[in-house]
C-alpha atoms as a printed R data frame, in Angstrom:
    type eleno elety resid chain resno       x       y       z
1   ATOM     1    CA   UNK     A     1  12.388  -7.830   0.880
2   ATOM     2    CA   UNK     A     2  14.883  -7.208   3.514
3   ATOM     3    CA   UNK     A     3  18.335  -7.116   2.793
4   ATOM     4    CA   UNK     A     4  19.905 -10.433   3.507
5   ATOM     5    CA   UNK     A     5  23.317  -9.162   4.816
6   ATOM     6    CA   UNK     A     6  21.660  -7.387   7.012
7   ATOM     7    CA   UNK     A     7  20.141 -10.543   8.260
8   ATOM     8    CA   UNK     A     8  22.885 -12.021   8.453
9   ATOM     9    CA   UNK     A     9  24.987  -9.264  10.216
10  ATOM    10    CA   UNK     A    10  22.419  -7.804  12.810
11  ATOM    11    CA   UNK     A    11  20.472 -10.695  13.418
12  ATOM    12    CA   UNK     A    12  19.358  -9.400  16.940
13  ATOM    13    CA   UNK     A    13  18.514  -6.031  15.177
14  ATOM    14    CA   UNK     A    14  15.985  -7.521  13.364
15  ATOM    15    CA   UNK     A    15  14.263  -9.690  15.438
16  ATOM    16    CA   UNK     A    16  13.696  -6.931  17.664
17  ATOM    17    CA   UNK     A    17  12.217  -5.465  15.014
18  ATOM    18    CA   UNK     A    18  10.326  -8.245  13.568
19  ATOM    19    CA   UNK     A    19   9.068  -8.239  17.181
20  ATOM    20    CA   UNK     A    20   7.745  -4.926  17.300
21  ATOM    21    CA   UNK     A    21   5.479  -5.739  14.032
22  ATOM    22    CA   UNK     A    22   4.132  -8.376  16.588
23  ATOM    23    CA   UNK     A    23   5.231 -11.264  14.128
24  ATOM    24    CA   UNK     A    24   7.237 -13.901  15.676
25  ATOM    25    CA   UNK     A    25  10.746 -12.764  15.133
26  ATOM    26    CA   UNK     A    26  11.983 -17.357  14.865
27  ATOM    27    CA   UNK     A    27  10.949 -16.381  11.309
28  ATOM    28    CA   UNK     A    28  14.044 -14.831  11.130
29  ATOM    29    CA   UNK     A    29  16.186 -17.970  12.586
30  ATOM    30    CA   UNK     A    30  14.003 -20.348  10.029
31  ATOM    31    CA   UNK     A    31  15.299 -18.162   7.188
32  ATOM    32    CA   UNK     A    32  18.963 -17.844   8.705
33  ATOM    33    CA   UNK     A    33  18.649 -21.850   8.807
34  ATOM    34    CA   UNK     A    34  17.959 -22.264   5.312
35  ATOM    35    CA   UNK     A    35  20.168 -19.395   4.091
36  ATOM    36    CA   UNK     A    36  23.388 -21.262   6.278
37  ATOM    37    CA   UNK     A    37  22.515 -24.557   4.162
38  ATOM    38    CA   UNK     A    38  22.044 -23.075   0.980
39  ATOM    39    CA   UNK     A    39  25.282 -21.763   1.373
40  ATOM    40    CA   UNK     A    40  27.100 -24.773   2.165
41  ATOM    41    CA   UNK     A    41  25.582 -26.419  -0.833
42  ATOM    42    CA   UNK     A    42  26.669 -23.396  -3.268
43  ATOM    43    CA   UNK     A    43  29.949 -23.849  -1.811
44  ATOM    44    CA   UNK     A    44  30.008 -27.732  -2.453
45  ATOM    45    CA   UNK     A    45  28.542 -27.331  -5.602
46  ATOM    46    CA   UNK     A    46  31.319 -24.791  -6.352
47  ATOM    47    CA   UNK     A    47  34.194 -27.253  -5.263
48  ATOM    48    CA   UNK     A    48  32.396 -30.310  -7.668
49  ATOM    49    CA   UNK     A    49  32.532 -27.828 -11.008
50  ATOM    50    CA   UNK     A    50  35.818 -26.744 -10.187
51  ATOM    51    CA   UNK     A    51  37.100 -30.432  -9.808
52  ATOM    52    CA   UNK     A    52  35.243 -31.201 -12.922
53  ATOM    53    CA   UNK     A    53  37.094 -28.664 -14.997
54  ATOM    54    CA   UNK     A    54  40.299 -30.551 -14.548
55  ATOM    55    CA   UNK     A    55  39.296 -33.903 -15.292
56  ATOM    56    CA   UNK     A    56  39.224 -34.698 -19.493
57  ATOM    57    CA   UNK     A    57  36.414 -35.062 -21.353
58  ATOM    58    CA   UNK     A    58  35.248 -38.589 -21.940
59  ATOM    59    CA   UNK     A    59  33.539 -41.961 -20.346
60  ATOM    60    CA   UNK     A    60  35.393 -42.330 -17.237
61  ATOM    61    CA   UNK     A    61  34.167 -43.608 -14.168
62  ATOM    62    CA   UNK     A    62  35.455 -39.838 -12.118
63  ATOM    63    CA   UNK     A    63  33.825 -38.222 -14.860
64  ATOM    64    CA   UNK     A    64  30.146 -39.806 -14.519
65  ATOM    65    CA   UNK     A    65  30.051 -39.394 -10.327
66  ATOM    66    CA   UNK     A    66  31.064 -35.888 -10.379
67  ATOM    67    CA   UNK     A    67  28.069 -35.156 -12.857
68  ATOM    68    CA   UNK     A    68  26.175 -37.458 -10.629
69  ATOM    69    CA   UNK     A    69  26.862 -35.570  -7.654
70  ATOM    70    CA   UNK     A    70  26.793 -32.079  -9.459
71  ATOM    71    CA   UNK     A    71  22.911 -33.453 -10.839
72  ATOM    72    CA   UNK     A    72  21.604 -33.901  -7.079
73  ATOM    73    CA   UNK     A    73  23.248 -30.908  -5.955
74  ATOM    74    CA   UNK     A    74  21.250 -29.186  -7.994
75  ATOM    75    CA   UNK     A    75  18.463 -30.546  -7.422
76  ATOM    76    CA   UNK     A    76  18.660 -29.971  -3.666
77  ATOM    77    CA   UNK     A    77  20.386 -26.692  -3.962
78  ATOM    78    CA   UNK     A    78  16.735 -25.599  -5.673
79  ATOM    79    CA   UNK     A    79  14.515 -26.763  -3.268
80  ATOM    80    CA   UNK     A    80  16.395 -25.201  -0.488
81  ATOM    81    CA   UNK     A    81  16.726 -21.835  -2.422
82  ATOM    82    CA   UNK     A    82  12.824 -21.845  -2.890
83  ATOM    83    CA   UNK     A    83  12.129 -22.348   0.737
84  ATOM    84    CA   UNK     A    84  14.690 -19.602   1.679
85  ATOM    85    CA   UNK     A    85  13.284 -17.346  -0.565
86  ATOM    86    CA   UNK     A    86   9.553 -18.207   0.437
87  ATOM    87    CA   UNK     A    87  10.835 -17.570   4.578
88  ATOM    88    CA   UNK     A    88  12.150 -14.472   3.425
89  ATOM    89    CA   UNK     A    89   8.903 -12.741   2.109
90  ATOM    90    CA   UNK     A    90   7.441 -13.389   5.449
91  ATOM    91    CA   UNK     A    91   9.803 -11.340   7.075
92  ATOM    92    CA   UNK     A    92   8.624  -7.659   7.531
93  ATOM    93    CA   UNK     A    93  10.098  -4.469   6.699
94  ATOM    94    CA   UNK     A    94  11.484  -2.967   9.866
95  ATOM    95    CA   UNK     A    95   9.754  -0.378  11.889
96  ATOM    96    CA   UNK     A    96  11.398   3.055  12.146
97  ATOM    97    CA   UNK     A    97  13.183   3.390  15.822
98  ATOM    98    CA   UNK     A    98  10.832   6.523  16.552
99  ATOM    99    CA   UNK     A    99   7.634   4.498  15.262
100 ATOM   100    CA   UNK     A   100   5.637   3.912  18.371
101 ATOM   101    CA   UNK     A   101   5.702   0.577  20.163
102 ATOM   102    CA   UNK     A   102   1.771  -0.946  19.960
103 ATOM   103    CA   UNK     A   103  -0.128  -4.188  19.307
104 ATOM   104    CA   UNK     A   104  -2.878  -2.863  17.213
105 ATOM   105    CA   UNK     A   105  -4.706   0.761  16.302
106 ATOM   106    CA   UNK     A   106  -5.409   1.573  20.181
107 ATOM   107    CA   UNK     A   107  -1.279   2.409  20.199
108 ATOM   108    CA   UNK     A   108  -1.395   5.315  17.507
109 ATOM   109    CA   UNK     A   109  -0.336   8.476  18.538
110 ATOM   110    CA   UNK     A   110  -2.093  11.483  17.166
111 ATOM   111    CA   UNK     A   111   0.609  14.376  16.387
112 ATOM   112    CA   UNK     A   112  -1.889  16.961  15.686
113 ATOM   113    CA   UNK     A   113  -5.569  18.546  15.091
114 ATOM   114    CA   UNK     A   114  -6.333  20.809  12.683
115 ATOM   115    CA   UNK     A   115  -9.627  22.671  10.986
116 ATOM   116    CA   UNK     A   116 -12.818  23.216  12.907
117 ATOM   117    CA   UNK     A   117 -15.281  21.108  14.060
118 ATOM   118    CA   UNK     A   118 -18.415  22.244  12.495
119 ATOM   119    CA   UNK     A   119 -21.035  23.625  15.330
120 ATOM   120    CA   UNK     A   120 -24.239  22.971  13.578
121 ATOM   121    CA   UNK     A   121 -27.270  24.605  15.308
122 ATOM   122    CA   UNK     A   122 -29.085  21.123  14.645
123 ATOM   123    CA   UNK     A   123 -28.770  17.514  14.865
124 ATOM   124    CA   UNK     A   124 -26.152  16.489  12.205
125 ATOM   125    CA   UNK     A   125 -27.258  13.264   9.923
126 ATOM   126    CA   UNK     A   126 -24.954  10.476   9.083
127 ATOM   127    CA   UNK     A   127 -23.879  10.197   5.607
128 ATOM   128    CA   UNK     A   128 -26.877   7.758   4.316
129 ATOM   129    CA   UNK     A   129 -29.074   9.676   5.618
130 ATOM   130    CA   UNK     A   130 -27.951  12.937   3.906
131 ATOM   131    CA   UNK     A   131 -26.991  10.915   0.239
132 ATOM   132    CA   UNK     A   132 -30.723   9.375   0.186
133 ATOM   133    CA   UNK     A   133 -30.823   7.473  -2.969
134 ATOM   134    CA   UNK     A   134 -27.711   8.550  -4.133
135 ATOM   135    CA   UNK     A   135 -26.211   6.052  -2.593
136 ATOM   136    CA   UNK     A   136 -28.013   2.425  -3.337
137 ATOM   137    CA   UNK     A   137 -26.299  -0.419  -1.539
138 ATOM   138    CA   UNK     A   138 -29.756  -2.517  -1.739
139 ATOM   139    CA   UNK     A   139 -29.532  -3.067  -5.430
140 ATOM   140    CA   UNK     A   140 -26.178  -3.165  -4.990
141 ATOM   141    CA   UNK     A   141 -26.503  -6.283  -2.792
142 ATOM   142    CA   UNK     A   142 -28.660  -7.701  -4.800
143 ATOM   143    CA   UNK     A   143 -26.096  -7.598  -7.891
144 ATOM   144    CA   UNK     A   144 -23.119  -8.115  -6.407
145 ATOM   145    CA   UNK     A   145 -23.392  -8.847  -2.677
146 ATOM   146    CA   UNK     A   146 -22.647  -7.285   0.594
147 ATOM   147    CA   UNK     A   147 -20.345  -3.997   0.591
148 ATOM   148    CA   UNK     A   148 -21.033  -3.469  -2.840
149 ATOM   149    CA   UNK     A   149 -22.802  -0.166  -4.008
150 ATOM   150    CA   UNK     A   150 -24.503   2.160  -6.528
151 ATOM   151    CA   UNK     A   151 -23.163   5.704  -6.148
152 ATOM   152    CA   UNK     A   152 -25.489   7.910  -8.531
153 ATOM   153    CA   UNK     A   153 -26.158  11.377  -9.682
154 ATOM   154    CA   UNK     A   154 -24.435  14.541  -7.862
155 ATOM   155    CA   UNK     A   155 -22.543  12.206  -5.735
156 ATOM   156    CA   UNK     A   156 -20.773  11.083  -9.158
157 ATOM   157    CA   UNK     A   157 -19.653  14.545 -10.124
158 ATOM   158    CA   UNK     A   158 -18.339  15.269  -6.964
159 ATOM   159    CA   UNK     A   159 -16.013  12.313  -7.227
160 ATOM   160    CA   UNK     A   160 -15.083  13.227 -10.955
161 ATOM   161    CA   UNK     A   161 -14.629  16.897  -9.226
162 ATOM   162    CA   UNK     A   162 -12.320  14.976  -6.449
163 ATOM   163    CA   UNK     A   163  -9.833  13.145  -9.106
164 ATOM   164    CA   UNK     A   164  -9.941  16.366 -11.020
165 ATOM   165    CA   UNK     A   165  -8.383  18.538  -8.199
166 ATOM   166    CA   UNK     A   166  -6.181  15.770  -7.105
167 ATOM   167    CA   UNK     A   167  -4.810  15.897 -10.199
168 ATOM   168    CA   UNK     A   168  -4.385  19.293 -10.932
169 ATOM   169    CA   UNK     A   169  -2.947  19.723  -7.792
170 ATOM   170    CA   UNK     A   170  -0.167  16.791  -8.050
171 ATOM   171    CA   UNK     A   171   0.702  17.456 -12.224
172 ATOM   172    CA   UNK     A   172   1.195  21.565 -10.800
173 ATOM   173    CA   UNK     A   173   3.760  19.515  -8.405
174 ATOM   174    CA   UNK     A   174   5.424  17.352 -10.880
175 ATOM   175    CA   UNK     A   175   3.366  13.950 -10.737
176 ATOM   176    CA   UNK     A   176   3.315  12.145 -13.694
177 ATOM   177    CA   UNK     A   177  -0.520  11.049 -13.977
178 ATOM   178    CA   UNK     A   178  -1.360   7.007 -14.774
179 ATOM   179    CA   UNK     A   179  -4.402   5.050 -15.225
180 ATOM   180    CA   UNK     A   180  -2.046   1.707 -14.057
181 ATOM   181    CA   UNK     A   181  -3.784  -2.109 -14.125
182 ATOM   182    CA   UNK     A   182  -5.726  -3.605 -11.785
183 ATOM   183    CA   UNK     A   183  -4.416  -6.996 -12.155
184 ATOM   184    CA   UNK     A   184  -1.312  -8.355 -11.160
185 ATOM   185    CA   UNK     A   185   0.737 -11.480 -10.882
186 ATOM   186    CA   UNK     A   186   0.825 -13.317  -7.868
187 ATOM   187    CA   UNK     A   187   4.627 -13.103  -8.311
188 ATOM   188    CA   UNK     A   188   5.150  -9.217  -8.444
189 ATOM   189    CA   UNK     A   189   2.375  -8.602  -5.848
190 ATOM   190    CA   UNK     A   190   5.091 -10.608  -3.441
191 ATOM   191    CA   UNK     A   191   7.381  -8.486  -4.772
192 ATOM   192    CA   UNK     A   192   5.827  -5.627  -3.156
193 ATOM   193    CA   UNK     A   193   5.831  -7.086  -0.038
194 ATOM   194    CA   UNK     A   194   2.113  -7.907   0.074
195 ATOM   195    CA   UNK     A   195   2.351 -11.224   1.322
196 ATOM   196    CA   UNK     A   196  -0.026 -10.725   4.190
197 ATOM   197    CA   UNK     A   197  -2.460  -8.866   2.018
198 ATOM   198    CA   UNK     A   198  -2.826 -12.197  -0.321
199 ATOM   199    CA   UNK     A   199  -2.004 -14.639   2.793
200 ATOM   200    CA   UNK     A   200  -4.601 -12.519   5.147
201 ATOM   201    CA   UNK     A   201  -7.227 -13.530   2.124
202 ATOM   202    CA   UNK     A   202  -7.428  -9.903   1.771
203 ATOM   203    CA   UNK     A   203  -7.077  -9.977  -1.567
204 ATOM   204    CA   UNK     A   204  -9.684 -11.200  -4.461
205 ATOM   205    CA   UNK     A   205  -7.839 -13.797  -6.638
206 ATOM   206    CA   UNK     A   206  -8.870 -14.914 -10.021
207 ATOM   207    CA   UNK     A   207  -7.753 -18.061 -10.011
208 ATOM   208    CA   UNK     A   208  -8.263 -19.194 -14.051
209 ATOM   209    CA   UNK     A   209  -5.892 -16.272 -14.952
210 ATOM   210    CA   UNK     A   210  -3.767 -16.500 -11.953
211 ATOM   211    CA   UNK     A   211  -4.010 -12.602 -11.084
212 ATOM   212    CA   UNK     A   212  -4.808 -10.488  -8.546
213 ATOM   213    CA   UNK     A   213  -7.214  -7.632  -7.772
214 ATOM   214    CA   UNK     A   214  -4.685  -4.845  -6.389
215 ATOM   215    CA   UNK     A   215  -5.813  -3.311  -3.019
216 ATOM   216    CA   UNK     A   216  -4.031  -0.172  -4.337
217 ATOM   217    CA   UNK     A   217  -2.806   1.590  -7.271
218 ATOM   218    CA   UNK     A   218   0.620   1.161  -5.136
219 ATOM   219    CA   UNK     A   219   0.472  -2.057  -6.247
220 ATOM   220    CA   UNK     A   220   0.840  -1.601  -9.897
221 ATOM   221    CA   UNK     A   221   2.500   1.358  -9.908
222 ATOM   222    CA   UNK     A   222   5.922   0.409  -7.612
223 ATOM   223    CA   UNK     A   223   6.458  -2.337 -10.666
224 ATOM   224    CA   UNK     A   224   6.061   0.149 -13.443
225 ATOM   225    CA   UNK     A   225   9.962   0.240 -13.359
226 ATOM   226    CA   UNK     A   226  10.917  -3.407 -12.134
227 ATOM   227    CA   UNK     A   227  14.492  -4.373 -13.332
228 ATOM   228    CA   UNK     A   228  15.385  -0.763 -14.260
229 ATOM   229    CA   UNK     A   229  18.247   1.109 -13.382
230 ATOM   230    CA   UNK     A   230  16.961   5.124 -12.784
231 ATOM   231    CA   UNK     A   231  18.720   8.149 -13.493
232 ATOM   232    CA   UNK     A   232  19.796   9.632 -10.301
233 ATOM   233    CA   UNK     A   233  19.104  13.020 -11.418
234 ATOM   234    CA   UNK     A   234  15.284  11.938 -12.349
235 ATOM   235    CA   UNK     A   235  14.620  11.351  -8.523
236 ATOM   236    CA   UNK     A   236  12.478  11.830  -6.823
237 ATOM   237    CA   UNK     A   237   9.960  10.327  -9.455
238 ATOM   238    CA   UNK     A   238   6.065  10.833  -9.005
239 ATOM   239    CA   UNK     A   239   3.614   9.138 -10.111
240 ATOM   240    CA   UNK     A   240  -0.515   9.888  -9.863
241 ATOM   241    CA   UNK     A   241  -2.367   7.117 -10.174
242 ATOM   242    CA   UNK     A   242  -6.409   6.468 -10.687
243 ATOM   243    CA   UNK     A   243  -7.972   3.082 -10.346
244 ATOM   244    CA   UNK     A   244 -10.630   1.487  -8.339
245 ATOM   245    CA   UNK     A   245  -9.476  -0.830  -6.158
246 ATOM   246    CA   UNK     A   246 -10.236  -4.400  -4.425
247 ATOM   247    CA   UNK     A   247 -10.113  -5.621  -0.546
248 ATOM   248    CA   UNK     A   248 -12.388  -8.171   0.673
249 ATOM   249    CA   UNK     A   249 -11.867  -6.474   3.991
250 ATOM   250    CA   UNK     A   250 -11.033  -9.778   6.141
251 ATOM   251    CA   UNK     A   251 -11.246  -9.210   9.658
252 ATOM   252    CA   UNK     A   252 -13.691  -6.798   9.105
253 ATOM   253    CA   UNK     A   253 -16.232  -8.739  10.260
254 ATOM   254    CA   UNK     A   254 -19.181  -6.791  11.806
255 ATOM   255    CA   UNK     A   255 -17.778  -3.524  11.132
256 ATOM   256    CA   UNK     A   256 -19.206  -0.894   8.683
257 ATOM   257    CA   UNK     A   257 -21.668  -3.457   7.586
258 ATOM   258    CA   UNK     A   258 -23.730  -0.681   6.454
259 ATOM   259    CA   UNK     A   259 -22.991   2.530   3.858
260 ATOM   260    CA   UNK     A   260 -19.491   2.590   1.790
261 ATOM   261    CA   UNK     A   261 -17.410   3.548   4.444
262 ATOM   262    CA   UNK     A   262 -15.813   0.318   4.148
263 ATOM   263    CA   UNK     A   263 -16.648  -1.829   0.553
264 ATOM   264    CA   UNK     A   264 -15.086  -4.372  -1.635
265 ATOM   265    CA   UNK     A   265 -14.503  -1.737  -4.712
266 ATOM   266    CA   UNK     A   266 -13.851   2.178  -4.413
267 ATOM   267    CA   UNK     A   267 -12.131   4.697  -6.367
268 ATOM   268    CA   UNK     A   268  -8.496   6.434  -5.335
269 ATOM   269    CA   UNK     A   269  -6.290   8.705  -6.652
270 ATOM   270    CA   UNK     A   270  -2.259   7.585  -5.491
271 ATOM   271    CA   UNK     A   271   0.910   9.268  -4.791
272 ATOM   272    CA   UNK     A   272   3.844   6.984  -5.789
273 ATOM   273    CA   UNK     A   273   7.511   8.060  -5.285
274 ATOM   274    CA   UNK     A   274  10.872   6.313  -6.096
275 ATOM   275    CA   UNK     A   275  13.586   8.336  -4.390
276 ATOM   276    CA   UNK     A   276  17.295   8.206  -3.146
277 ATOM   277    CA   UNK     A   277  17.374   6.486   0.252
278 ATOM   278    CA   UNK     A   278  18.873   9.799   1.589
279 ATOM   279    CA   UNK     A   279  15.783  11.944   0.562
280 ATOM   280    CA   UNK     A   280  13.079   9.048   1.368
281 ATOM   281    CA   UNK     A   281  12.598  10.729   4.980
282 ATOM   282    CA   UNK     A   282  11.973  14.201   3.454
283 ATOM   283    CA   UNK     A   283  10.067  12.380   0.812
284 ATOM   284    CA   UNK     A   284   7.189  11.516   3.174
285 ATOM   285    CA   UNK     A   285   6.973  14.380   5.092
286 ATOM   286    CA   UNK     A   286   6.327  15.871   1.343
287 ATOM   287    CA   UNK     A   287   3.882  13.556   0.407
288 ATOM   288    CA   UNK     A   288   2.191  13.876   3.998
289 ATOM   289    CA   UNK     A   289   2.351  17.976   3.580
290 ATOM   290    CA   UNK     A   290   0.050  17.434   0.013
291 ATOM   291    CA   UNK     A   291  -2.281  15.194   2.081
292 ATOM   292    CA   UNK     A   292  -2.826  18.060   4.622
293 ATOM   293    CA   UNK     A   293  -3.084  20.627   1.496
294 ATOM   294    CA   UNK     A   294  -6.105  18.991   0.765
295 ATOM   295    CA   UNK     A   295  -7.692  18.245   3.309
296 ATOM   296    CA   UNK     A   296  -7.388  21.997   4.027
297 ATOM   297    CA   UNK     A   297  -8.389  23.279   0.604
298 ATOM   298    CA   UNK     A   298 -11.445  21.298   1.184
299 ATOM   299    CA   UNK     A   299 -11.893  22.421   4.459
300 ATOM   300    CA   UNK     A   300 -12.270  19.305   6.221
301 ATOM   301    CA   UNK     A   301 -11.352  19.126  10.119
302 ATOM   302    CA   UNK     A   302  -8.845  16.275  10.761
303 ATOM   303    CA   UNK     A   303  -6.020  15.038  12.865
304 ATOM   304    CA   UNK     A   304  -2.530  13.171  11.527
305 ATOM   305    CA   UNK     A   305  -1.774   9.652  13.389
306 ATOM   306    CA   UNK     A   306   1.831   8.302  13.961
307 ATOM   307    CA   UNK     A   307   0.863   4.541  13.438
308 ATOM   308    CA   UNK     A   308   2.542   2.195  15.684
309 ATOM   309    CA   UNK     A   309   4.217  -1.085  14.816
310 ATOM   310    CA   UNK     A   310   1.472  -3.553  15.146
311 ATOM   311    CA   UNK     A   311  -1.137  -1.078  12.880
312 ATOM   312    CA   UNK     A   312   1.328  -0.197  10.275
313 ATOM   313    CA   UNK     A   313   1.815  -2.243   6.778
314 ATOM   314    CA   UNK     A   314   3.999  -5.014   6.418
315 ATOM   315    CA   UNK     A   315   6.174  -3.423   4.611
316 ATOM   316    CA   UNK     A   316   6.145   0.142   5.898
317 ATOM   317    CA   UNK     A   317   9.239   1.811   7.705
318 ATOM   318    CA   UNK     A   318   6.939   4.291   9.104
319 ATOM   319    CA   UNK     A   319   3.149   5.608   8.623
320 ATOM   320    CA   UNK     A   320   1.264   8.712   9.005
321 ATOM   321    CA   UNK     A   321  -2.596   8.117   8.738
322 ATOM   322    CA   UNK     A   322  -4.989  11.417   8.668
323 ATOM   323    CA   UNK     A   323  -8.134  10.845  10.290
324 ATOM   324    CA   UNK     A   324 -11.083  13.020   9.149
325 ATOM   325    CA   UNK     A   325 -13.622  14.164  11.713
326 ATOM   326    CA   UNK     A   326 -17.068  13.108  10.816
327 ATOM   327    CA   UNK     A   327 -20.142  15.066  12.688
328 ATOM   328    CA   UNK     A   328 -23.023  12.859  11.937
329 ATOM   329    CA   UNK     A   329 -20.753   9.508  13.664
330 ATOM   330    CA   UNK     A   330 -19.380  12.197  16.253
331 ATOM   331    CA   UNK     A   331 -16.238  11.064  16.138
332 ATOM   332    CA   UNK     A   332 -12.667  10.609  13.982
333 ATOM   333    CA   UNK     A   333 -12.841   8.029  10.882
334 ATOM   334    CA   UNK     A   334  -9.541   7.115   8.786
335 ATOM   335    CA   UNK     A   335  -9.210   8.703   5.490
336 ATOM   336    CA   UNK     A   336  -6.071   8.171   4.074
337 ATOM   337    CA   UNK     A   337  -2.355   6.862   4.675
338 ATOM   338    CA   UNK     A   338   1.216   7.704   3.808
339 ATOM   339    CA   UNK     A   339   3.878   4.864   4.003
340 ATOM   340    CA   UNK     A   340   7.891   4.814   3.539
341 ATOM   341    CA   UNK     A   341   9.187   1.706   3.073
342 ATOM   342    CA   UNK     A   342  12.274   2.090   2.314
343 ATOM   343    CA   UNK     A   343  13.994  -0.178   0.393
344 ATOM   344    CA   UNK     A   344  11.984  -3.213   0.850
345 ATOM   345    CA   UNK     A   345   9.544  -3.170  -2.451
346 ATOM   346    CA   UNK     A   346  12.669  -2.102  -4.524
347 ATOM   347    CA   UNK     A   347  14.503  -4.997  -3.279
348 ATOM   348    CA   UNK     A   348  12.012  -7.345  -4.222
349 ATOM   349    CA   UNK     A   349  11.606  -5.619  -7.663
350 ATOM   350    CA   UNK     A   350  14.923  -4.771  -8.026
351 ATOM   351    CA   UNK     A   351  14.755  -1.056  -8.963
352 ATOM   352    CA   UNK     A   352  18.287   1.036  -8.622
353 ATOM   353    CA   UNK     A   353  19.265   4.242  -9.584
354 ATOM   354    CA   UNK     A   354  22.736   5.146 -10.799
355 ATOM   355    CA   UNK     A   355  24.580   8.172 -10.117
356 ATOM   356    CA   UNK     A   356  28.403   8.766 -10.896
357 ATOM   357    CA   UNK     A   357  29.876   5.658  -9.675
358 ATOM   358    CA   UNK     A   358  27.069   4.679  -7.088
359 ATOM   359    CA   UNK     A   359  24.540   2.403  -7.859
360 ATOM   360    CA   UNK     A   360  21.745   1.541  -5.229
361 ATOM   361    CA   UNK     A   361  18.287   0.627  -4.670
362 ATOM   362    CA   UNK     A   362  15.562   3.029  -4.775
363 ATOM   363    CA   UNK     A   363  13.221   4.117  -1.855
364 ATOM   364    CA   UNK     A   364   9.417   3.887  -2.458
365 ATOM   365    CA   UNK     A   365   6.929   5.918  -0.685
366 ATOM   366    CA   UNK     A   366   3.329   5.708  -1.823
367 ATOM   367    CA   UNK     A   367   0.041   7.964  -0.207
368 ATOM   368    CA   UNK     A   368  -3.476   8.166  -0.458
369 ATOM   369    CA   UNK     A   369  -4.697  11.836  -2.293
370 ATOM   370    CA   UNK     A   370  -8.030  10.592  -1.941
371 ATOM   371    CA   UNK     A   371 -10.205   7.545  -1.428
372 ATOM   372    CA   UNK     A   372 -13.550   8.555  -3.100
373 ATOM   373    CA   UNK     A   373 -15.798   6.812  -1.230
374 ATOM   374    CA   UNK     A   374 -15.035   7.963   2.553
375 ATOM   375    CA   UNK     A   375 -13.656  11.733   0.991
376 ATOM   376    CA   UNK     A   376 -17.349  11.695  -0.254
377 ATOM   377    CA   UNK     A   377 -18.852  10.573   3.345
378 ATOM   378    CA   UNK     A   378 -16.367  13.376   4.881
379 ATOM   379    CA   UNK     A   379 -18.247  16.047   2.793
380 ATOM   380    CA   UNK     A   380 -21.485  14.929   2.826
381 ATOM   381    CA   UNK     A   381 -21.327  14.822   6.775
382 ATOM   382    CA   UNK     A   382 -19.063  18.148   7.132
383 ATOM   383    CA   UNK     A   383 -21.097  20.405   4.863
384 ATOM   384    CA   UNK     A   384 -24.777  19.730   5.591
385 ATOM   385    CA   UNK     A   385 -27.536  21.939   6.154
386 ATOM   386    CA   UNK     A   386 -30.425  21.637   8.443
387 ATOM   387    CA   UNK     A   387 -32.428  21.509   5.082
388 ATOM   388    CA   UNK     A   388 -30.833  17.824   4.539
389 ATOM   389    CA   UNK     A   389 -28.974  19.693   1.554
390 ATOM   390    CA   UNK     A   390 -25.024  19.483   1.208
391 ATOM   391    CA   UNK     A   391 -23.378  22.598   0.252
392 ATOM   392    CA   UNK     A   392 -20.489  21.738  -2.017
393 ATOM   393    CA   UNK     A   393 -17.069  22.832  -0.947
394 ATOM   394    CA   UNK     A   394 -15.825  26.057  -2.875
395 ATOM   395    CA   UNK     A   395 -12.940  24.281  -4.438
396 ATOM   396    CA   UNK     A   396 -15.518  22.063  -6.145
397 ATOM   397    CA   UNK     A   397 -18.019  24.047  -7.180
398 ATOM   398    CA   UNK     A   398 -16.253  25.072 -10.235
399 ATOM   399    CA   UNK     A   399 -15.661  21.706 -11.479
400 ATOM   400    CA   UNK     A   400 -19.766  20.502 -10.816
401 ATOM   401    CA   UNK     A   401 -20.568  23.705 -11.852
402 ATOM   402    CA   UNK     A   402 -23.333  23.408  -8.776
403 ATOM   403    CA   UNK     A   403 -22.934  24.951  -5.155
404 ATOM   404    CA   UNK     A   404 -25.258  22.396  -3.339
405 ATOM   405    CA   UNK     A   405 -26.535  18.651  -3.763
406 ATOM   406    CA   UNK     A   406 -29.865  17.644  -4.516
407 ATOM   407    CA   UNK     A   407 -31.269  13.726  -4.716
408 ATOM   408    CA   UNK     A   408 -32.381  12.179  -7.283
409 ATOM   409    CA   UNK     A   409 -36.403  12.213  -8.271
410 ATOM   410    CA   UNK     A   410 -36.696   8.670  -8.630
411 ATOM   411    CA   UNK     A   411 -39.817   5.955  -8.597
């Protein structure tokens, strides 16, 4: 959530930032109206309690009247406070001034292209043709429904080689490995600034237990230090999480309906950082640098995107995407992203740091190391051979113990 004092003191600045994220700035006026009512009622309650302290204990008429008024005000404050808090979490983080302004992904800006696109002497195939029976969507559809898939054979070995490569690189850089929960409470999801994820019907909800399945390890790594005060000297504190992630893919009807590019269940290695405010911009570049390093280790052609205000996350101050070139599709597709959420999540989760006499909210950042399914797609299409086989990238051959991917001999 945003700093309430910022909304009060810089109303126009906040409204302009909200507008740049294509959200009606009226939400700011709605909050301020509730906030003013809450302040007025709270002041009245304080005055009544002060008056009550001067009245002697006993069954006097004044004491009874004050007790009744206090009870009534308490109930009204509770009602206003709930509406105020619900409105506050509907206000997104304010985007950076340097972030491109746009309505959707068409407003994104390419910052750079890196690596050479493969120059095949044959017509490249798409990943589904190359994977053959190593990706089974038909059986998964019968078992689980649309947008699910079985990954089989060498592709499974390749998946875990990607996980191991990412973990090896990240541990070397001081990240703490973590396997986080994949279910979180509604209040935690909201504190993480994921109201849009919930209300946009993109989150899977387990109604009986009132828990949400995470759409990213970020959703459950961020709350790891909830209601804590971290030692400033220990920052930045970095985590490398592996988990299965779940998304309804609401709003993607008709898009990428075949294959594993856009599915309900996928695995991911995620980076998450807790930093001091003055270090978060540097940390953001650090995380982006790791993403590029991983792409270069795999020798995949990619481009770096500055996300526009209409295509960045609800809680993001600034976001970059990495798009990988897929020769079978003849275009770049999104592979991973990294976001600086400043203190937006930390305020919701009440995560602070102390350094000397200074005490303040931390900044949180997240970045995908590998979205496994999409990285498998990129390897299949960029490392394909004319005979339909796929060469395993050199950086992964030691993990897989093979140099080439082959299909399964299944009936």
